[in-house]
C-alpha positions as CSV (number, residue, x, y, z in Angstrom):
1,M,-0.1,-0.1,0.1
2,L,1.2,3.4,-0.8
3,R,2.8,5.2,2.1
4,I,3.4,9.3,1.9
5,R,6.7,10.2,2.6
6,A,6.6,13.1,5.4
7,S,8.5,15.4,2.5
8,S,6.4,14.8,0.5
9,L,2.9,15.2,2.3
10,G,2.6,18.8,1.2
11,L,2.5,18.2,-2.2
12,I,-0.9,16.3,-1.6
13,M,-2.9,18.9,1.1
14,T,-3.0,21.4,-2.0
15,E,-6.6,22.4,-1.9
16,P,-8.2,21.4,-5.4
17,K,-10.3,24.2,-6.9
18,L,-13.2,21.8,-7.0
19,K,-14.8,21.7,-3.5
20,T,-16.7,17.8,-4.9
21,E,-12.5,16.6,-5.1
22,V,-10.4,16.1,-2.5
23,L,-7.4,16.1,-4.3
24,S,-5.7,19.0,-6.1
25,A,-4.4,18.4,-10.0
26,G,-1.1,19.1,-9.1
27,A,-1.5,16.2,-6.2
28,K,-2.8,14.0,-9.0
29,T,0.5,14.7,-10.9
30,Y,2.3,13.6,-8.0
31,I,0.5,10.9,-7.5
32,K,0.9,9.3,-11.1
33,K,4.7,9.8,-10.7
34,L,5.4,7.8,-7.6
35,A,3.0,4.9,-9.9
36,R,5.5,5.2,-12.7
37,E,8.2,4.7,-10.7
38,F,6.7,1.7,-9.0
39,V,5.6,0.4,-12.2
40,Y,8.9,0.8,-13.7
41,N,10.8,0.5,-11.3
42,F,12.9,3.3,-10.6
43,S,13.4,6.7,-8.7
44,E,14.6,10.0,-10.0
45,D,17.3,11.3,-8.3
46,I,16.1,15.2,-7.9
47,S,19.3,16.8,-7.2
48,S,20.7,20.6,-6.6
49,K,23.0,22.7,-4.5
50,Y,21.0,23.8,-2.4
51,M,19.9,20.0,-1.4
52,D,23.7,18.8,-1.7
53,K,24.6,21.0,1.0
54,G,22.1,20.2,3.5
55,I,23.3,16.8,3.4
56,I,27.1,17.7,3.4
57,V,26.7,20.2,6.4
58,E,23.8,18.6,8.3
59,D,26.0,17.1,11.2
60,T,27.5,20.5,11.5
61,S,24.5,22.1,11.4
62,I,23.3,19.6,14.2
63,A,26.4,21.1,16.2
64,L,25.7,24.4,16.0
65,Y,21.9,23.8,17.3
66,N,23.7,21.7,20.0
67,S,26.3,24.8,20.2
68,V,23.9,27.4,20.9
69,F,20.6,25.8,23.0
70,F,23.8,23.4,25.1
71,T,22.1,20.6,24.2
72,D,23.6,17.4,23.0
73,Y,21.3,15.6,20.4
74,K,22.1,13.5,17.7
75,K,20.9,12.5,14.7
76,N,17.5,10.0,14.1
77,T,18.3,6.8,12.7
78,E,14.6,5.2,12.9
79,R,12.2,5.7,10.4
80,K,8.6,5.5,11.3
81,T,5.5,4.2,9.5
82,N,1.8,4.0,10.1
83,E,-1.4,3.5,7.9
84,W,-0.9,6.5,5.8
85,I,2.5,8.2,6.0
86,T,6.1,7.2,6.7
87,G,8.8,9.2,7.9
88,E,12.6,9.7,9.3
89,C,12.8,12.8,11.6
90,D,16.3,14.6,12.3
91,I,15.8,14.8,15.5
92,F,13.9,13.7,18.5
93,T,14.2,15.1,22.3
94,G,11.5,12.5,24.0
95,K,9.3,15.4,24.1
96,K,9.9,17.7,20.8
97,I,10.9,17.1,16.9
98,I,13.4,19.1,15.8
99,D,14.0,19.6,12.1
100,I,17.1,20.7,11.2
101,K,17.3,22.8,7.7
102,S,20.5,24.2,6.9
103,S,20.1,27.8,4.5
104,W,21.9,27.4,1.1
105,S,23.6,31.2,2.3
106,L,23.4,34.6,4.4
107,A,20.7,36.1,1.6
108,T,18.1,33.2,2.2
109,F,18.8,32.7,5.9
110,P,15.1,33.3,7.8
111,C,16.5,35.9,10.2
112,V,12.9,36.0,12.3
113,S,10.9,33.1,12.9
114,E,8.1,34.2,11.0
115,D,10.1,33.4,8.0
116,G,11.0,30.3,8.6
117,I,6.7,29.7,7.7
118,D,6.4,27.1,4.9
119,K,3.5,25.0,4.7
120,Q,6.0,21.8,2.9
121,Y,8.1,22.1,5.9
122,E,4.7,22.9,8.1
123,W,3.1,19.3,6.6
124,Q,6.4,17.9,7.3
125,G,6.0,18.7,10.4
126,R,2.6,17.9,11.3
127,A,3.7,14.1,9.7
128,Y,6.5,14.0,12.2
129,M,4.4,14.5,15.3
130,M,1.8,12.2,14.4
131,L,4.5,9.8,13.4
132,W,6.1,9.7,16.8
133,D,2.9,10.6,18.9
134,C,4.4,14.4,20.0
135,E,3.0,17.1,20.7
136,E,5.7,19.5,19.5
137,F,7.6,20.1,16.7
138,E,10.3,23.2,15.0
139,N,12.2,24.1,11.8
140,A,15.1,24.8,13.1
141,Y,17.1,27.1,10.2
142,C,21.1,26.7,10.6
143,M,23.7,29.1,8.9
144,V,26.7,27.3,8.2
145,S,29.0,27.9,5.9
146,T,29.1,26.6,2.5
147,P,31.3,24.1,1.3
148,E,33.6,25.6,-1.1
149,E,33.2,22.6,-3.7
150,L,29.3,23.9,-4.0
151,L,30.7,28.0,-4.9
152,K,31.3,28.5,-8.1
153,Y,30.5,32.4,-8.9
154,D,28.5,32.8,-5.9
155,Q,29.0,35.9,-3.0
156,L,32.1,34.6,-0.6
157,D,31.0,36.9,1.9
158,L,27.3,35.3,1.9
159,H,28.8,31.8,2.1
160,Y,31.7,32.0,4.7
161,V,29.9,32.9,8.2
162,D,31.7,31.3,11.1
163,N,32.8,34.7,12.1
164,I,28.9,35.5,12.8
165,D,27.9,34.8,16.5
166,E,26.3,31.5,16.4
167,A,23.7,32.6,18.4
168,L,22.4,34.8,15.1
169,R,22.7,31.8,12.8
170,V,19.6,29.3,14.5
171,T,16.0,30.4,13.7
172,I,13.2,28.6,15.3
173,T,10.0,27.9,13.7
174,P,8.1,26.5,16.1
175,Y,4.4,24.4,15.4
176,K,2.2,22.9,17.9
177,R,0.2,19.7,17.4
178,D,-3.4,19.7,15.9
179,L,-5.5,16.6,16.3
180,E,-8.5,18.5,13.1
181,L,-5.1,18.8,10.5
182,E,-3.9,15.2,11.6
183,E,-7.6,14.1,10.3
184,K,-7.4,15.8,6.9
185,I,-3.9,14.1,6.4
186,K,-6.0,10.8,7.0
187,Q,-8.3,11.9,4.3
188,K,-6.0,13.3,1.5
189,C,-3.2,10.0,1.9
190,E,-6.7,7.8,1.7
191,A,-7.7,9.6,-1.4
192,A,-3.8,9.2,-2.8
193,Q,-3.6,5.3,-1.8
194,Q,-6.9,4.7,-4.2
195,Y,-5.9,7.3,-6.6
196,F,-2.8,5.3,-7.3
197,N,-4.3,1.9,-7.2
198,D,-6.5,3.6,-9.8
199,V,-3.7,4.9,-11.8
200,L,-2.1,1.4,-11.7
201,E,-4.9,-0.4,-13.1
202,Q,-5.4,2.5,-16.3
203,I,-1.2,1.4,-16.8
204,A,-2.1,-2.4,-17.1
205,Q,-5.1,-1.4,-19.3
206,D,-3.6,1.3,-21.6
207,H,-0.5,-1.8,-22.0
208,N,-2.4,-4.9,-22.5
209,H,-1.9,-5.3,-25.8
């Protein structure tokens, strides 16, 4: 059965134009992509310099967070799955989930909490709260120096930030659990599962030569 990844949940949570429908056109396009990958047994690798930085500096960003908040959190490696979603959060403290977001540059770093509000990231966090049965979630935007191999013609003083006070390089955007929104997640995911199965059937019919 299809489980929606926490990081992709926002793609199916968008509202359709017609009130009579559950899934938006964008959500259906995404589910068709998943069906194609399933039938043809491939996974499309999507990468960018922004994503590459996030992967490369993840441990550095966690260390920055720990330094600023006097904590000793470690990267979570457990994946959880329920009937609707699957996900692997960055940090689970026992009371709170923290997702580390490594900003590309000072120009993209949210310097105040409200600038970190992002619907895709919010739905990702709500998926984690649901999976870990947790009441609090926060996106921790961390600004650490960009690895030299990712820089080409970029303005270097936007990327080399070790000289800046550590406390100024972590911005927290917090969220509280909302059970009504979790019911909406279930509804959307069940509709996505049904549509996924419908697409699989359509592919089989269209290629029954």
